[in-house]
Rosetta silent file (secondary structure, phi, psi, omega in degrees, C-alpha in Angstrom):
SEQUENCE: MVGDRLELELRRGVVVLAVLSQLGEFRYGYELRQSLSDNGLPIEEGTLYPLLRRLESQGVLVSQWRTEGQPRRYYRRSPAGEELYDRLRDSWHGMNEAMGQLLKGDR
SCORE:     score description
SCORE:     0.000 S_00000001
   1 L     0.000  139.048 -177.621    0.000    0.000    0.000 S_00000001
   2 H   -61.280  -42.570 -179.369    1.284    3.460   -0.900 S_00000001
   3 H   -60.844  -39.171  178.483    0.391    4.933    2.492 S_00000001
   4 H   -63.622  -43.478  179.890    2.407    2.284    4.315 S_00000001
   5 H   -64.180  -41.143 -179.762    5.486    2.984    2.190 S_00000001
   6 H   -67.369  -38.169  177.046    5.188    6.731    2.734 S_00000001
   7 H   -64.613  -41.252  177.480    4.790    6.268    6.468 S_00000001
   8 H   -63.000  -40.666  178.393    7.887    4.040    6.510 S_00000001
   9 H   -63.394  -42.973  177.686    9.815    6.677    4.549 S_00000001
  10 H   -62.129  -43.217  179.593    8.790    9.362    7.038 S_00000001
  11 H   -63.199  -44.216  178.898    9.845    7.142    9.937 S_00000001
  12 H   -57.271  -33.834 -178.842   13.240    6.397    8.375 S_00000001
  13 H   -66.199  -23.231 -178.195   13.856   10.115    8.210 S_00000001
  14 H  -103.904   -9.952 -175.975   13.659   10.510   11.970 S_00000001
  15 H   -63.617  -41.128  179.604   15.444    7.336   13.102 S_00000001
  16 H   -61.458  -46.761  178.722   18.944    8.826   12.756 S_00000001
  17 H   -61.744  -42.057  179.399   17.956   11.861   14.829 S_00000001
  18 H   -61.594  -45.621  179.355   16.281    9.627   17.422 S_00000001
  19 H   -62.543  -47.570 -179.797   19.373    7.416   17.714 S_00000001
  20 H   -61.649  -33.620 -178.969   21.717   10.396   17.977 S_00000001
  21 H   -63.200  -25.941 -176.334   19.485   11.943   20.642 S_00000001
  22 L   -98.174   -0.313 -174.606   20.107    8.946   22.900 S_00000001
  23 L  -114.449   40.640  171.684   23.858    8.645   22.392 S_00000001
  24 L   -73.222  -18.318  174.631   25.233   11.615   24.302 S_00000001
  25 L  -135.250  164.067 -177.532   26.871    8.993   26.517 S_00000001
  26 L   -62.623  132.796  174.687   27.985    5.438   25.814 S_00000001
  27 E  -143.310  147.411  174.759   25.151    2.927   25.410 S_00000001
  28 E   -93.151  164.566 -170.229   25.042   -0.566   24.025 S_00000001
  29 H   -53.797  -48.774 -177.742   22.566   -1.592   21.348 S_00000001
  30 H   -63.268  -41.852  178.711   19.930   -3.319   23.461 S_00000001
  31 H   -61.259  -42.914  178.042   19.914   -0.458   25.972 S_00000001
  32 H   -63.597  -44.822  179.596   19.518    2.034   23.122 S_00000001
  33 H   -59.857  -42.698  178.006   16.747   -0.034   21.566 S_00000001
  34 H   -63.609  -43.285 -179.890   14.877   -0.139   24.891 S_00000001
  35 H   -61.104  -44.444  178.202   15.238    3.617   25.366 S_00000001
  36 H   -62.753  -45.317 -179.866   13.841    4.305   21.904 S_00000001
  37 H   -63.289  -44.868  179.463   10.970    1.881   22.467 S_00000001
  38 H   -61.021  -24.510 -179.541   10.186    3.292   25.921 S_00000001
  39 L  -101.268   17.585  171.858    9.917    6.726   24.312 S_00000001
  40 L    91.572   10.437  179.687    7.493    5.602   21.617 S_00000001
  41 L  -128.876   75.453  177.888    9.864    4.706   18.781 S_00000001
  42 L   -64.618  144.078 -179.071   10.326    0.935   18.636 S_00000001
  43 L  -140.086  137.297 -179.048   13.039   -0.149   16.221 S_00000001
  44 L   -74.450  148.236  176.484   13.935   -3.610   14.983 S_00000001
  45 H   -56.144  -39.797 -178.878   17.384   -5.060   15.669 S_00000001
  46 H   -66.869  -13.305  174.450   17.811   -5.578   11.935 S_00000001
  47 H   -97.792  -43.630 -173.295   17.432   -1.825   11.466 S_00000001
  48 H   -66.980  -51.524 -172.596   19.331   -0.564   14.498 S_00000001
  49 H   -66.153  -41.945  173.633   22.595   -2.494   14.334 S_00000001
  50 H   -62.339  -36.029  177.942   23.334   -1.812   10.653 S_00000001
  51 H   -63.644  -44.586  178.720   22.509    1.859   11.297 S_00000001
  52 H   -60.213  -43.969  179.382   24.950    2.007   14.225 S_00000001
  53 H   -64.712  -40.930  179.420   27.707    0.448   12.113 S_00000001
  54 H   -64.647  -45.274  179.702   26.988    2.816    9.207 S_00000001
  55 H   -63.849  -36.015  176.672   27.030    5.892   11.462 S_00000001
  56 H   -67.260  -42.851 -179.384   30.300    4.739   12.992 S_00000001
  57 H   -65.756  -24.229  177.740   31.868    4.186    9.559 S_00000001
  58 L   -87.535   -1.329  178.367   30.768    7.734    8.634 S_00000001
  59 L    83.942    9.932 -177.920   32.504    9.141   11.722 S_00000001
  60 L   -84.221  -29.785  179.090   29.261   10.139   13.448 S_00000001
  61 E  -123.299  155.624  167.781   29.637    7.608   16.270 S_00000001
  62 E  -119.565  155.115  179.684   32.542    6.107   18.180 S_00000001
  63 E  -138.367  162.790  174.798   32.393    2.736   19.843 S_00000001
  64 E  -150.879  143.773  174.682   34.275    0.660   22.332 S_00000001
  65 E   -85.248  135.029  172.840   34.110   -2.938   23.451 S_00000001
  66 E  -119.101  127.831 -173.619   33.606   -3.487   27.153 S_00000001
  67 L  -109.515   -2.278  173.865   34.388   -6.953   28.394 S_00000001
  68 L   -68.954  128.444 -172.408   33.546   -6.704   32.088 S_00000001
  69 L    72.913 -144.065  178.404   30.569   -8.998   32.406 S_00000001
  70 L   -72.803  128.162  179.657   29.033   -9.874   29.069 S_00000001
  71 L   -61.689  131.341 -179.186   31.116   -8.367   26.230 S_00000001
  72 E  -142.901  148.865  174.400   29.207   -5.518   24.576 S_00000001
  73 E   -96.186  126.338 -179.584   29.934   -2.813   22.057 S_00000001
  74 E  -107.293  142.147 -178.482   29.031    0.650   23.360 S_00000001
  75 E  -123.583  150.648  169.067   28.344    3.649   21.108 S_00000001
  76 E  -153.868  167.114  178.932   28.194    7.402   21.589 S_00000001
  77 E   -67.120  139.618  172.062   28.279   10.497   19.402 S_00000001
  78 L   -84.448  174.549  173.627   31.699   11.573   18.132 S_00000001
  79 H   -55.578  -41.172  176.340   32.568   15.293   17.898 S_00000001
  80 H   -65.141  -34.997  177.278   31.305   15.185   14.286 S_00000001
  81 H   -66.771  -34.989  175.946   28.211   13.394   15.591 S_00000001
  82 H   -62.442  -45.313  179.344   27.639   16.186   18.103 S_00000001
  83 H   -63.680  -43.990  178.757   27.695   18.742   15.292 S_00000001
  84 H   -63.419  -43.901  179.250   25.383   16.638   13.145 S_00000001
  85 H   -58.829  -46.812  178.986   23.018   16.065   16.058 S_00000001
  86 H   -58.936  -44.047 -178.973   22.818   19.813   16.762 S_00000001
  87 H   -65.827  -46.260  179.798   22.135   20.547   13.092 S_00000001
  88 H   -66.055  -39.141  178.754   19.499   17.828   12.723 S_00000001
  89 H   -62.569  -44.823  179.496   17.842   18.780   16.023 S_00000001
  90 H   -64.623  -40.039  178.164   17.592   22.440   14.968 S_00000001
  91 H   -63.931  -42.696  178.634   16.259   21.414   11.571 S_00000001
  92 H   -59.517  -46.433 -179.546   13.702   19.126   13.239 S_00000001
  93 H   -61.153  -41.214  178.506   12.473   21.930   15.496 S_00000001
  94 H   -64.415  -45.375  179.038   12.099   24.249   12.503 S_00000001
  95 H   -66.140  -38.940  179.829   10.234   21.652   10.438 S_00000001
  96 H   -62.824  -42.280  178.488    8.060   20.693   13.398 S_00000001
  97 H   -64.314  -45.240  179.275    7.083   24.325   13.918 S_00000001
  98 H   -61.983  -44.460  179.790    6.349   24.790   10.208 S_00000001
  99 H   -65.276  -35.963  175.667    4.291   21.588   10.067 S_00000001
 100 H   -58.469  -42.069  178.187    2.394   22.686   13.167 S_00000001
 101 H   -68.338  -43.325 -179.219    1.411   25.843   11.328 S_00000001
 102 H   -64.301  -36.035 -176.020    0.554   23.990    8.115 S_00000001
 103 H   -93.181   -3.332 -179.636   -1.578   21.425    9.900 S_00000001
 104 L   -56.728  132.681  178.638   -3.247   23.885   12.304 S_00000001
 105 L    74.171    9.524 -178.793   -6.977   23.559   12.082 S_00000001
 106 L   -65.588  -29.093 -177.078   -6.637   20.423    9.987 S_00000001
 107 L  -114.269    0.000    0.000   -9.030   18.544   12.253 S_00000001
């Protein structure tokens, strides 16, 4: 269905910003996934982990393995990721405000 595809496209557009919003400090994938889900944005493992690897390869995230207890890879924003997060967050606020105006009185 066309509507489903468009909704998925809209969602994909905010996933990077959502992930970056939660990685101001080191977090491992499952913890990040839970945080996103708890805040109303569930994300599949098959979407999250490739995204984390892609963002790291682009220099947006840094990671480290921690082996105390169960070995886990932890991610957080890099300095470039901080700049990108600030830019995307500001853009989101501007678009959200504009959309609020456009949709005002829609219902």
